[in-house]
C-alpha positions as CSV (number, residue, x, y, z in Angstrom):
1,M,0.0,-0.2,-0.1
2,C,2.6,2.4,0.9
3,L,4.6,1.6,-2.4
4,F,1.2,2.5,-4.3
5,A,0.8,5.9,-2.4
6,C,4.4,6.8,-3.1
7,K,4.1,6.3,-6.7
8,S,1.2,8.3,-7.0
9,N,2.6,11.1,-5.0
10,T,5.5,11.5,-7.3
11,S,3.7,11.2,-10.7
12,S,3.4,14.9,-11.0
13,P,5.6,16.4,-13.6
14,N,6.5,19.4,-11.4
15,E,7.8,16.8,-8.8
16,T,9.1,13.9,-10.5
17,T,12.9,13.4,-11.9
18,S,13.4,10.2,-13.7
19,A,16.7,8.4,-13.6
20,S,17.5,9.2,-17.2
21,D,17.3,13.0,-16.5
22,I,19.8,13.2,-14.3
23,S,23.0,14.5,-15.2
24,L,26.2,13.5,-13.5
25,T,27.2,17.3,-13.3
26,T,24.4,17.5,-11.1
27,I,24.8,14.8,-8.6
28,K,26.4,15.7,-5.1
29,T,29.3,13.8,-4.2
30,G,30.4,16.0,-1.1
31,G,32.9,17.4,-3.0
32,N,34.7,14.3,-4.5
33,K,35.8,13.6,-7.5
34,M,38.2,11.3,-9.8
35,I,40.3,12.5,-12.3
36,K,42.2,10.8,-15.1
37,V,45.8,10.8,-15.3
38,A,48.6,9.2,-17.4
39,G,45.9,8.4,-19.9
40,K,43.9,5.4,-17.7
41,Y,44.2,6.0,-13.9
42,N,42.0,7.8,-11.6
43,V,43.2,10.1,-8.7
44,W,40.7,11.2,-6.0
45,T,40.1,14.7,-5.4
46,K,37.5,16.6,-2.8
47,K,36.6,19.9,-2.7
48,V,36.2,21.6,0.7
49,G,34.5,25.4,1.6
50,D,33.5,27.5,-0.7
51,G,35.4,30.9,-1.6
52,K,37.4,32.9,-4.1
53,I,40.8,31.9,-2.7
54,K,41.4,28.4,-4.2
55,V,44.2,26.3,-2.8
56,L,45.1,22.9,-4.0
57,L,47.3,20.9,-1.5
58,L,50.0,18.8,-2.5
59,H,50.8,16.1,0.4
60,G,54.1,14.7,1.5
61,G,55.5,11.2,1.6
62,P,56.2,10.2,-1.0
63,G,53.5,7.7,-0.7
64,F,51.3,9.1,1.8
65,S,48.0,10.6,1.3
66,H,45.8,13.4,2.1
67,D,44.9,12.1,5.7
68,Y,47.2,14.3,7.5
69,M,46.0,17.7,6.4
70,E,42.6,17.2,7.8
71,C,43.1,19.9,10.3
72,F,43.0,22.2,7.5
73,E,39.3,22.0,7.6
74,D,39.4,23.9,10.8
75,F,41.1,26.8,9.7
76,L,40.7,27.5,6.1
77,P,37.0,27.2,5.2
78,K,36.0,29.9,8.0
79,E,38.1,32.1,6.2
80,G,36.3,32.1,3.1
81,I,39.2,29.8,1.7
82,E,38.3,26.9,-0.7
83,F,40.8,24.2,-0.8
84,Y,41.1,20.8,-2.5
85,Y,42.6,17.5,-1.3
86,Y,44.3,15.2,-3.8
87,D,45.9,12.0,-3.1
88,Q,48.6,11.6,-5.7
89,L,48.6,8.4,-7.8
90,G,49.4,5.4,-5.8
91,C,48.1,7.2,-2.5
92,G,45.2,6.9,-0.5
93,N,41.7,7.0,-2.1
94,S,43.4,7.2,-5.6
95,D,44.6,4.3,-8.2
96,A,47.5,2.3,-7.0
97,P,49.0,0.4,-10.0
98,S,52.0,-1.9,-9.7
99,D,54.1,0.0,-12.7
100,S,57.4,1.2,-10.9
101,T,58.1,3.1,-14.0
102,L,55.1,5.8,-12.6
103,W,57.2,6.9,-9.5
104,N,59.4,9.5,-10.5
105,I,59.4,13.6,-10.2
106,P,58.5,14.3,-14.1
107,R,55.6,12.2,-14.3
108,Y,54.0,13.6,-10.8
109,V,54.6,17.1,-12.0
110,E,52.4,16.2,-15.2
111,E,50.0,14.4,-12.9
112,V,49.5,18.1,-11.1
113,E,48.9,19.6,-14.0
114,E,46.0,16.9,-15.2
115,V,44.5,17.6,-11.7
116,R,44.3,21.3,-12.2
117,K,42.9,20.9,-15.2
118,G,40.6,18.5,-14.3
119,L,39.8,20.6,-11.4
120,G,39.2,23.9,-13.5
121,L,41.6,25.8,-11.3
122,D,43.4,28.8,-12.8
123,N,44.9,31.8,-11.0
124,F,44.9,29.5,-7.9
125,Y,46.9,29.0,-4.9
126,L,49.6,25.8,-4.9
127,F,50.3,24.4,-1.7
128,G,52.8,21.7,-1.1
129,H,54.2,20.2,2.2
130,S,57.5,17.8,2.4
131,W,57.5,16.2,-0.8
132,G,54.5,18.3,-1.8
133,G,56.8,21.1,-1.5
134,M,59.4,19.7,-3.8
135,L,56.9,18.9,-6.0
136,A,55.5,22.5,-5.9
137,M,59.1,23.4,-6.9
138,E,59.1,21.7,-9.8
139,Y,55.5,22.2,-11.2
140,L,56.0,26.1,-10.7
141,H,59.4,26.0,-12.8
142,K,57.5,24.6,-15.8
143,Y,53.6,25.9,-15.0
144,Q,53.6,29.0,-12.8
145,S,52.0,30.9,-15.4
146,H,48.2,29.3,-13.8
147,V,49.5,29.6,-10.3
148,K,48.7,33.2,-8.4
149,G,50.6,32.1,-5.2
150,A,52.7,29.3,-3.7
151,V,53.4,27.9,-0.6
152,L,56.3,25.8,0.1
153,S,55.8,24.3,3.6
154,N,58.7,22.6,5.5
155,M,60.6,21.5,2.5
156,T,64.5,22.6,1.2
157,A,65.6,22.9,-2.2
158,G,68.3,20.3,-1.9
159,V,68.7,16.7,-0.8
160,K,72.4,16.9,0.1
161,G,71.9,19.7,2.7
162,Y,68.9,17.5,3.7
163,V,71.2,14.3,4.5
164,T,74.2,16.4,6.2
165,Y,71.5,17.8,8.6
166,A,69.9,14.4,9.1
167,A,73.3,12.9,10.2
168,E,73.7,15.9,12.8
169,L,70.2,15.5,14.4
170,K,70.8,11.6,15.0
171,K,74.0,12.5,16.9
172,K,71.8,15.2,18.8
173,F,68.9,13.1,19.8
174,F,70.7,9.5,20.0
175,T,73.0,8.4,22.9
176,R,76.3,6.9,22.0
177,G,74.5,3.6,22.9
178,D,71.5,4.7,20.9
179,I,73.8,5.5,18.0
180,T,76.0,2.0,18.3
181,V,72.8,0.1,18.0
182,F,71.1,2.2,15.4
183,D,74.0,1.8,13.1
184,S,74.6,-1.7,13.5
185,L,70.8,-2.7,12.7
186,D,71.4,-0.3,9.7
187,R,74.4,-2.0,8.5
188,L,72.3,-5.6,8.7
189,K,69.5,-3.9,6.8
190,Q,67.0,-4.7,9.7
191,Y,64.9,-1.8,9.4
192,D,61.8,-3.9,10.3
193,S,63.1,-5.0,13.5
194,P,61.3,-3.2,16.9
195,Q,64.4,-1.9,18.1
196,Y,65.4,0.0,15.0
197,N,61.6,1.6,14.9
198,D,61.2,2.4,18.5
199,L,64.8,4.6,18.3
200,L,63.5,6.0,14.9
201,M,60.0,6.8,16.4
202,N,60.4,7.5,19.7
203,K,64.2,9.2,19.7
204,L,64.0,11.1,16.6
205,Y,60.4,11.4,15.1
206,T,59.1,12.8,18.1
207,Q,61.7,15.3,17.9
208,V,61.6,16.3,14.4
209,I,58.4,14.9,12.7
210,C,55.5,15.9,15.5
211,R,57.1,17.0,18.7
212,L,54.4,15.4,20.8
213,P,54.5,11.9,22.4
214,I,53.8,9.0,19.9
215,Q,50.5,8.2,22.1
216,N,49.4,12.0,21.3
217,W,50.0,12.1,17.7
218,P,46.7,13.2,16.0
219,E,44.6,10.7,14.7
220,P,44.7,12.0,10.8
221,L,48.5,11.8,11.2
222,W,48.5,8.2,12.0
223,R,46.2,7.1,9.7
224,A,48.4,8.5,6.9
225,F,51.2,6.5,8.2
226,K,49.1,3.5,8.2
227,K,48.1,4.1,4.5
228,A,51.3,4.8,3.2
229,N,52.4,3.0,0.0
230,H,55.9,1.9,1.0
231,T,56.6,0.7,-2.4
232,I,56.4,4.3,-3.6
233,Y,58.6,5.7,-1.0
234,I,61.4,3.5,-1.0
235,Q,62.1,3.8,-4.5
236,M,61.9,7.9,-4.5
237,Q,63.1,8.7,-0.9
238,G,64.2,5.3,0.7
239,V,64.0,3.3,3.8
240,D,63.3,6.2,6.2
241,E,63.5,9.9,6.5
242,F,67.1,9.4,7.2
243,H,68.0,7.2,4.2
244,V,68.0,9.1,0.4
245,T,68.6,6.2,-1.5
246,G,65.8,6.5,-3.8
247,N,65.3,8.7,-7.3
248,F,65.5,11.9,-4.9
249,K,69.4,11.4,-4.5
250,G,71.2,13.9,-5.8
251,W,67.9,16.2,-6.4
252,E,69.1,19.9,-6.1
253,F,67.0,22.7,-6.9
254,W,68.7,26.1,-5.7
255,D,69.8,27.5,-8.9
256,K,65.9,26.9,-10.2
257,L,64.6,29.0,-7.3
258,P,64.9,32.6,-8.7
259,D,63.1,31.7,-11.8
260,I,59.9,31.3,-9.4
261,K,58.3,34.7,-9.7
262,V,55.2,34.1,-8.2
263,P,54.4,35.3,-4.6
264,T,55.6,32.5,-2.3
265,L,55.5,31.4,1.6
266,V,58.2,29.4,2.6
267,L,57.0,28.0,5.8
268,G,58.6,25.5,8.4
269,G,59.7,25.1,11.6
270,I,62.4,25.8,13.9
271,H,62.5,22.1,15.0
272,D,62.1,20.6,11.8
273,E,63.9,18.1,10.3
274,M,64.8,20.4,7.3
275,N,67.5,22.6,8.2
276,P,66.1,25.9,9.3
277,E,68.9,28.0,7.6
278,D,68.2,26.1,4.4
279,M,64.8,26.9,4.4
280,K,65.7,30.7,5.0
281,R,68.4,30.5,2.5
282,E,65.3,29.3,0.2
283,G,63.2,32.0,1.3
284,R,66.4,34.3,0.2
285,L,66.8,32.9,-3.5
286,L,63.1,33.3,-4.2
287,P,62.7,36.8,-5.5
288,N,59.1,37.3,-4.4
289,S,59.1,35.5,-1.0
290,R,58.2,35.8,2.5
291,T,59.5,33.2,4.9
292,Y,58.0,32.4,8.6
293,L,59.4,29.7,10.7
294,C,57.1,28.2,13.5
295,P,59.0,29.0,16.8
296,N,57.9,25.6,18.3
297,G,57.2,23.6,15.2
298,S,59.0,20.5,13.6
299,H,57.9,19.3,10.3
300,M,54.3,18.6,11.4
301,S,54.1,22.6,12.3
302,M,50.5,22.1,11.3
303,Y,50.1,20.2,14.5
304,D,52.7,21.0,17.0
305,D,52.7,24.9,16.3
306,Q,49.2,25.0,15.0
307,Q,48.4,28.5,15.7
308,N,51.3,29.9,14.4
309,Y,51.2,27.6,11.5
310,F,47.9,28.6,10.2
311,S,47.7,32.3,11.0
312,N,50.9,33.1,8.7
313,L,49.4,30.7,6.2
314,I,46.1,32.6,6.2
315,K,47.5,36.0,6.2
316,F,49.8,35.1,3.2
317,L,46.9,34.0,1.0
318,K,44.6,37.0,2.1
319,D,47.4,39.3,1.4
320,V,48.3,37.8,-2.2
321,D,44.6,37.9,-2.7
322,A,44.1,41.7,-1.9
323,C,47.4,42.7,-3.5
324,T,48.9,44.1,-0.1
325,F,51.3,41.1,-0.2
326,T,54.9,42.2,0.3
327,A,58.0,40.1,0.3
328,D,60.9,39.8,2.5
329,K,64.0,42.4,1.8
330,K,66.7,39.9,0.6
């Protein structure tokens, strides 16, 4: 009886929409959209908020996902800033092909351009964190004409300096005994051993990745770690943050920084795994940039120095959009 009543109530032309009349472009998806890249794969994107300031987020890793950036939802939309999550190919909600030839910087640059086109973005803001910052630099060098402003978050412009600084951090936070154990396990390549990972996570990562006790790390950050594609990470980076043995090895962008002309914010943390002096140097070499290092922040300054991080990010975006941006004196 209910079935017949429903049919009767929806029979009016003014109230009825048949399945054949529904356009895929009108179906609400909560901002989610799949975009085809490299001719045959799909990557996941999601629009959050509404506003004339539009920001595309490039997550770190490589091989991680957008998840750890979910704290952006608490800060940007209420400021009228619209932003887009995007899981790079092989990561998170995107396709994860087994073709190892896909995991290289030039192909990811072209992927970002395909995503930009798929989202219909132009005169937009590009935000890159960690590996996403490296990817942003490379993208800007080729496609900056589409970008109104850029944020390079927690990333320096060269691997050589990064590796040197990582060795200094190990000496700073490890005891002599820790170093002996760590180096012994390293030589044996026992990277999955509980002892190795305990030293890495509890002695180093809690100082330079996220300056909180492991048990207090935010859930989105843990989720990103659990979902990481280690095949991509190892091929491009190495076994962990302190071994660069993948195709990042030898990457240096310092000489190309002056070619990036768009307003740029270099954003980092004083306690970052990236050398603060290198981030300052990066800011000096970018001709139209501003640099801010969070005084209490590490690599995840968006969590361990949240207010400073987001207040400076939002100010930069609004300054550029209002044409009131002034670069630091070089």
